[in-house]
C-alpha positions as CSV (number, residue, x, y, z in Angstrom):
1,X,59.1,60.7,71.5
2,X,60.0,63.9,69.8
3,X,59.9,63.1,65.5
4,X,59.4,64.8,62.7
5,X,56.3,62.8,61.8
6,X,55.0,62.3,65.2
7,X,51.6,63.4,64.9
8,X,51.3,61.2,61.7
9,X,52.4,57.9,63.3
10,X,49.9,58.5,66.5
11,X,47.4,58.8,64.3
12,X,48.3,56.0,62.4
13,X,49.2,53.7,65.6
14,X,45.6,54.7,66.9
15,X,43.9,53.6,63.5
16,X,45.8,50.3,63.5
17,X,45.3,49.9,66.9
18,X,42.1,51.3,68.8
19,X,39.9,49.3,66.7
20,X,36.9,47.4,67.9
21,X,37.3,43.5,68.3
22,X,35.1,40.9,70.4
23,X,37.4,37.6,70.2
24,X,35.6,34.5,71.6
25,X,37.8,31.8,72.9
26,X,36.8,28.5,73.5
27,X,33.3,29.2,73.3
28,X,33.5,30.8,76.6
29,X,35.9,33.8,77.2
30,X,34.7,37.2,75.4
31,X,37.6,39.3,75.2
32,X,36.1,42.6,74.0
33,X,38.4,45.7,72.9
34,X,37.7,49.1,71.4
35,X,34.3,49.8,72.8
36,X,35.9,51.5,75.6
37,X,38.8,53.1,76.1
38,X,40.1,49.5,78.4
39,X,39.3,46.5,77.3
40,X,36.7,43.9,79.6
41,X,36.5,40.2,79.3
42,X,33.4,38.3,80.1
43,X,33.9,34.5,81.2
44,X,30.9,32.1,80.8
45,X,30.4,30.1,84.2
46,X,27.3,27.4,84.8
47,X,24.6,30.2,85.2
48,X,26.3,33.3,85.3
49,X,28.6,35.1,83.8
50,X,32.2,36.4,85.8
51,X,33.5,39.8,84.4
52,X,36.8,41.3,84.2
53,X,36.8,45.4,84.7
54,X,34.2,47.2,83.0
55,X,34.9,49.7,81.0
56,X,35.6,53.7,81.3
57,X,31.8,54.6,81.9
58,X,28.0,53.4,82.0
59,X,27.0,54.2,78.7
60,X,29.5,52.1,76.7
61,X,29.7,49.0,79.7
62,X,25.7,49.4,78.5
63,X,26.6,47.8,75.4
64,X,29.0,45.4,76.9
65,X,26.4,44.1,78.8
66,X,23.8,43.9,75.3
67,X,26.7,41.9,73.8
68,X,27.0,39.3,76.9
69,X,24.1,38.5,76.6
70,X,23.4,38.5,73.0
71,X,26.5,35.8,73.0
72,X,26.0,33.6,76.5
73,X,22.3,34.5,77.4
74,X,23.4,34.8,81.2
75,X,23.5,37.6,83.9
76,X,26.7,38.8,84.8
77,X,27.0,38.1,88.6
78,X,30.4,38.6,89.3
79,X,32.5,41.2,89.0
80,X,36.6,41.4,89.1
81,X,38.4,44.4,89.2
82,X,42.1,44.0,87.9
83,X,43.0,47.2,89.5
84,X,42.1,50.6,90.8
85,X,42.2,53.0,87.5
86,X,38.8,54.3,87.1
87,X,38.8,53.8,83.5
88,X,38.5,50.0,84.3
89,X,35.8,50.5,86.9
90,X,33.6,53.3,85.6
91,X,31.2,51.0,83.9
92,X,30.3,48.8,87.0
93,X,27.4,50.7,87.6
94,X,25.5,48.9,84.2
95,X,25.8,46.1,86.0
96,X,24.7,46.7,89.6
97,X,20.8,44.7,88.8
98,X,22.5,41.3,88.5
99,X,26.2,41.3,90.1
100,X,26.4,39.5,93.5
101,X,30.4,40.0,94.0
102,X,32.8,42.0,92.9
103,X,36.5,41.4,94.1
104,X,40.1,43.0,93.9
105,X,43.1,43.3,95.8
106,X,44.3,45.7,98.7
107,X,46.8,48.0,97.8
108,X,49.8,46.8,100.4
109,X,51.5,50.2,99.6
110,X,49.7,53.6,100.8
111,X,50.4,57.0,98.9
112,X,52.3,59.4,100.8
113,X,50.3,61.0,103.8
114,X,48.3,64.0,103.0
115,X,48.9,63.0,99.0
116,X,45.0,63.5,98.9
117,X,45.8,67.4,99.8
118,X,47.0,67.9,96.1
119,X,43.5,66.3,94.6
120,X,43.1,69.7,92.9
121,X,46.8,70.0,91.4
122,X,46.9,66.2,90.1
123,X,43.5,66.4,88.4
124,X,44.6,69.5,86.7
125,X,47.7,67.7,85.5
126,X,45.7,64.6,84.7
127,X,43.2,66.7,82.1
128,X,46.2,68.0,80.6
129,X,47.8,64.6,80.2
130,X,44.4,62.9,79.2
131,X,43.6,65.7,76.9
132,X,39.8,65.6,78.2
133,X,39.6,69.2,76.5
134,X,40.0,68.5,74.0
135,X,38.5,67.8,70.1
136,X,39.0,64.4,68.7
137,X,41.0,65.7,66.0
138,X,43.3,67.7,68.2
139,X,43.7,64.7,70.6
140,X,43.7,61.6,68.1
141,X,43.7,59.0,70.9
142,X,44.9,58.5,74.3
143,X,47.8,55.9,73.2
144,X,46.4,52.6,74.4
145,X,43.0,53.4,73.5
146,X,40.2,55.6,72.0
147,X,39.3,58.1,74.4
148,X,37.7,58.0,77.7
149,X,34.0,59.8,76.6
150,X,33.0,61.8,80.1
151,X,31.0,64.1,77.5
152,X,28.1,61.5,76.5
153,X,28.8,58.9,79.2
154,X,29.3,59.0,83.0
155,X,31.5,56.4,85.4
156,X,29.7,54.9,88.2
157,X,32.3,52.8,89.8
158,X,30.7,49.9,92.4
159,X,33.4,49.4,95.8
160,X,34.9,46.2,96.0
161,X,32.4,43.5,98.6
162,X,35.3,41.4,99.0
163,X,39.1,42.7,99.0
164,X,42.2,40.2,99.4
165,X,45.4,41.4,100.8
166,X,46.9,38.1,99.6
167,X,49.6,37.4,97.3
168,X,47.2,34.7,95.3
169,X,43.9,33.9,95.8
170,X,42.4,30.5,94.0
171,X,38.5,30.9,93.4
172,X,35.9,28.3,91.9
173,X,33.2,30.6,91.0
174,X,30.1,29.0,89.4
175,X,32.2,25.9,88.2
176,X,35.1,28.3,86.9
177,X,38.6,28.5,88.4
178,X,40.5,31.1,88.8
179,X,43.7,31.8,90.3
180,X,44.3,35.7,91.1
181,X,47.4,36.9,91.4
182,X,49.2,39.9,93.1
183,X,51.4,41.6,90.2
184,X,52.2,45.2,91.5
185,X,53.8,47.4,88.2
186,X,51.4,50.4,87.2
187,X,49.4,50.2,89.9
188,X,50.3,48.2,93.6
189,X,46.8,46.7,93.2
190,X,47.2,45.1,90.2
191,X,46.9,41.4,89.4
192,X,46.5,38.9,86.8
193,X,44.1,35.8,85.9
194,X,45.1,32.7,85.5
195,X,42.6,30.5,84.2
196,X,44.5,26.9,83.5
197,X,41.9,24.5,82.1
198,X,41.7,27.3,79.3
199,X,45.8,28.3,79.3
200,X,44.2,32.1,79.3
201,X,46.5,35.1,81.3
202,X,44.2,38.1,81.6
203,X,47.3,40.7,82.2
204,X,45.8,43.5,83.3
205,X,47.7,46.5,82.7
206,X,51.4,45.5,83.3
207,X,51.4,44.9,79.8
208,X,50.1,46.7,76.8
209,X,51.2,47.0,73.3
210,X,53.4,50.2,73.4
211,X,56.0,51.5,76.0
212,X,54.3,51.7,79.1
213,X,53.7,54.9,81.7
214,X,56.4,54.2,84.1
215,X,55.9,57.4,85.0
216,X,52.9,59.6,84.5
217,X,53.0,63.3,83.5
218,X,49.8,63.7,86.0
219,X,52.4,62.8,89.0
220,X,52.2,60.0,90.7
221,X,54.9,58.1,93.7
222,X,57.5,56.3,92.5
223,X,56.0,52.9,90.5
224,X,58.5,50.8,91.5
225,X,60.2,49.4,88.2
226,X,62.0,46.5,89.7
227,X,59.0,45.0,91.0
228,X,57.2,45.9,87.5
229,X,59.5,43.5,85.9
230,X,59.4,41.4,89.1
231,X,55.3,40.8,88.2
232,X,56.3,40.0,84.3
233,X,58.3,37.5,85.4
234,X,55.8,35.9,87.5
235,X,53.3,36.5,84.2
236,X,56.3,34.2,82.1
237,X,55.7,31.1,84.8
238,X,52.2,30.6,83.5
239,X,51.9,28.5,80.1
240,X,49.7,31.0,77.9
241,X,48.1,29.9,74.9
242,X,45.9,33.0,75.1
243,X,47.4,36.8,76.9
244,X,44.1,38.5,77.2
245,X,45.2,42.5,77.7
246,X,43.8,45.1,79.2
247,X,44.1,47.8,76.6
248,X,44.5,47.0,72.8
249,X,44.2,43.7,70.9
250,X,45.2,40.2,73.0
251,X,47.8,37.7,71.9
252,X,47.3,34.2,71.3
253,X,49.9,31.5,70.7
254,X,52.1,30.5,73.2
255,X,55.8,31.4,71.4
256,X,54.1,34.5,70.9
257,X,53.6,35.2,73.9
258,X,56.5,34.3,75.9
259,X,59.1,36.1,73.4
260,X,56.2,39.8,73.9
261,X,56.6,39.6,77.2
262,X,60.3,38.8,77.7
263,X,61.1,41.1,75.2
264,X,58.5,44.0,77.4
265,X,60.2,42.5,80.4
266,X,63.8,42.6,78.9
267,X,63.5,46.2,77.3
268,X,62.1,47.1,80.7
269,X,64.8,46.2,82.9
270,X,67.3,47.4,80.4
271,X,66.5,51.0,81.2
272,X,66.2,50.4,84.9
273,X,69.9,48.6,85.0
274,X,71.6,51.1,82.3
275,X,70.1,54.1,84.3
276,X,71.2,53.0,87.6
277,X,74.7,52.0,85.9
278,X,74.8,55.5,84.4
279,X,74.2,57.4,88.0
280,X,76.9,54.9,89.8
281,X,79.3,56.6,87.1
282,X,78.7,60.0,87.6
283,X,77.2,61.0,85.0
284,X,73.6,63.9,85.3
285,X,70.3,63.3,84.8
286,X,70.5,64.6,81.5
287,X,73.6,63.1,80.3
288,X,71.6,60.2,81.4
289,X,68.3,61.0,79.7
290,X,70.9,61.5,76.5
291,X,72.7,58.1,76.7
292,X,70.2,55.8,77.6
293,X,68.4,54.4,74.6
294,X,66.8,50.9,74.1
295,X,69.0,48.4,71.7
296,X,68.4,48.0,68.1
297,X,66.5,44.4,68.7
298,X,64.2,46.5,71.0
299,X,63.8,49.5,68.9
300,X,62.1,48.1,65.9
301,X,59.3,46.1,68.3
302,X,55.8,47.2,67.4
303,X,55.1,46.5,71.2
304,X,57.8,49.0,72.2
305,X,56.9,52.0,70.6
306,X,56.4,56.0,72.7
307,X,52.7,56.2,72.2
308,X,51.8,56.4,75.5
309,X,55.2,56.2,77.9
310,X,58.5,57.2,76.7
311,X,61.8,56.2,77.7
312,X,63.5,59.6,78.3
313,X,60.1,59.8,81.3
314,X,61.5,56.8,82.4
315,X,64.4,57.0,83.1
316,X,64.0,60.7,84.6
317,X,61.5,59.0,86.8
318,X,64.3,56.2,88.0
319,X,66.4,58.8,88.9
320,X,64.2,61.0,91.0
321,X,62.9,57.2,92.4
322,X,66.4,55.9,93.6
323,X,68.2,59.4,95.0
324,X,65.7,61.7,94.6
325,X,66.4,66.0,93.6
326,X,69.5,66.7,94.0
327,X,71.8,66.2,90.6
328,X,74.8,65.7,92.7
329,X,76.5,69.6,91.4
330,X,76.5,71.5,94.2
331,X,75.5,74.7,92.1
332,X,71.9,73.0,92.4
333,X,72.2,73.2,96.0
334,X,70.9,77.2,96.4
335,X,69.6,78.2,92.8
336,X,69.4,81.7,91.9
337,X,65.6,82.5,91.8
338,X,64.5,81.6,88.4
339,X,63.0,84.9,87.3
340,X,66.1,86.8,88.2
341,X,68.1,84.2,86.5
342,X,65.9,84.5,82.8
343,X,66.2,88.3,83.7
344,X,70.3,87.7,84.0
345,X,70.5,86.1,80.6
346,X,67.8,88.4,78.8
347,X,70.2,91.1,79.8
348,X,73.2,89.4,78.2
349,X,71.7,88.0,75.3
350,X,69.1,91.3,74.5
351,X,66.0,91.2,73.8
352,X,65.3,91.7,70.5
353,X,68.1,89.1,69.6
354,X,66.6,86.5,71.8
355,X,63.4,87.2,69.7
356,X,64.5,86.6,66.5
357,X,66.5,83.7,67.3
358,X,63.7,82.0,69.1
359,X,61.4,83.0,65.1
360,X,64.7,81.8,63.3
361,X,64.5,78.0,65.2
362,X,60.3,77.6,65.1
363,X,60.7,78.6,61.5
364,X,63.3,75.3,61.4
365,X,61.3,73.3,63.6
366,X,63.7,73.1,66.2
367,X,61.1,73.2,68.9
368,X,62.6,72.5,71.9
369,X,65.0,74.9,72.2
370,X,62.9,77.5,71.1
371,X,60.4,76.4,73.7
372,X,63.5,77.0,76.4
373,X,64.2,80.3,74.7
374,X,60.8,81.6,75.1
375,X,60.9,80.4,78.5
376,X,63.9,83.7,79.4
377,X,61.2,85.7,77.6
378,X,58.1,84.7,79.3
379,X,56.8,85.3,76.0
380,X,53.5,83.5,75.9
381,X,52.6,83.3,72.3
382,X,55.8,82.4,71.0
383,X,56.0,79.6,73.7
384,X,52.7,78.8,72.5
385,X,53.8,78.6,68.8
386,X,56.5,75.7,70.1
387,X,54.7,73.8,72.2
388,X,51.9,73.4,69.2
389,X,55.1,72.3,67.0
390,X,56.5,70.2,69.8
391,X,52.8,68.6,69.4
392,X,53.7,67.6,65.9
393,X,56.1,66.0,66.9
394,X,55.4,64.2,69.9
395,X,54.6,60.3,69.1
396,X,53.5,59.7,73.0
397,X,49.4,60.9,73.0
398,X,50.4,61.7,77.2
399,X,53.1,64.5,75.9
400,X,50.9,65.8,73.0
401,X,48.1,66.3,75.0
402,X,49.9,68.1,77.8
403,X,51.6,70.2,74.7
404,X,48.4,71.0,73.6
405,X,46.8,71.8,76.6
406,X,49.6,74.3,77.6
407,X,49.7,76.3,74.4
408,X,45.7,76.8,74.1
409,X,46.1,78.3,78.0
410,X,48.7,80.6,76.6
411,X,47.1,81.4,73.6
412,X,44.2,82.4,75.9
413,X,46.0,84.4,78.2
């Protein structure tokens, strides 16, 4: 979301919500937030520890290991991965001397064939989305957590030894009974974990306290948002006293948990249904993006702010996920090559006049329009200025990173 003080809002949000906090529940469940980019949950069983996720790198996980030992004085024998993202598995190597079983769920829907052929492109875009090349000051945070640290640490994910294809599995591990429930959303292999005896729900990444990545800028196959809503419905069926998150702070109290999850589900469902309604009414993609706004009752919810994903990117993903690239305008069927189209516009406007207009827009902080006009000129320096300006207005860490990384490329051109 672009607002005048976007950078300041992201900085304030990060300072407030990315602090280290270890919370002990019922003297046997430890929720660790802010030690890494993601969170981890340690469950004390009779003779061992069951660890839910392992942070993003081995060095941070080694600190987690020491914390678990100081708290419980027991070894980690079981690891449960809530999903396949590396920031939740990268620290597993810190526990390889003691772990006996590593549990995960199999993804039931595979990416398109040959998807891995795009790995170099996807990795490059991921680098821009997460701002890996940026300094801490430039990046501020990764929106839903402190920055992943691949400079001072390394990743060592361990392969699962137990891989389930079921919808749900109940296991008693060293005296602790856990219900593992398939819950596709951010990932197709996503699960949540229900500990009935303690009324604890470990929700992984289908909920974290800001607008989610219903679409990721790095590029992913369509994330089925209707299924994500269904997974949130399944979570709401469990009477949790504690909601232990995969990023940022946990939530406690059944009324608060129910209210937050309900609003989260309803807001996502609203964006989905409203986008489909406007598609059916014949609006173009850009018109739908302009018209889909969260109702006021959700705009002010602290846990629905756009510090990670955004509503507009979600709308674009839904449109393309349902009907593909064609916007219904026959002009779009065989477009003039972009370079030729830009040359025509520049010839009509005049290069000098266009340059002066872009400079005027930059001075007025109208950075988006300046950026679009700079594309016509193919002037890297003017576009870099516009991108820097957009970064100062962007609340989403992902968008901010992308703007700055692309500006750096243009400045070094």
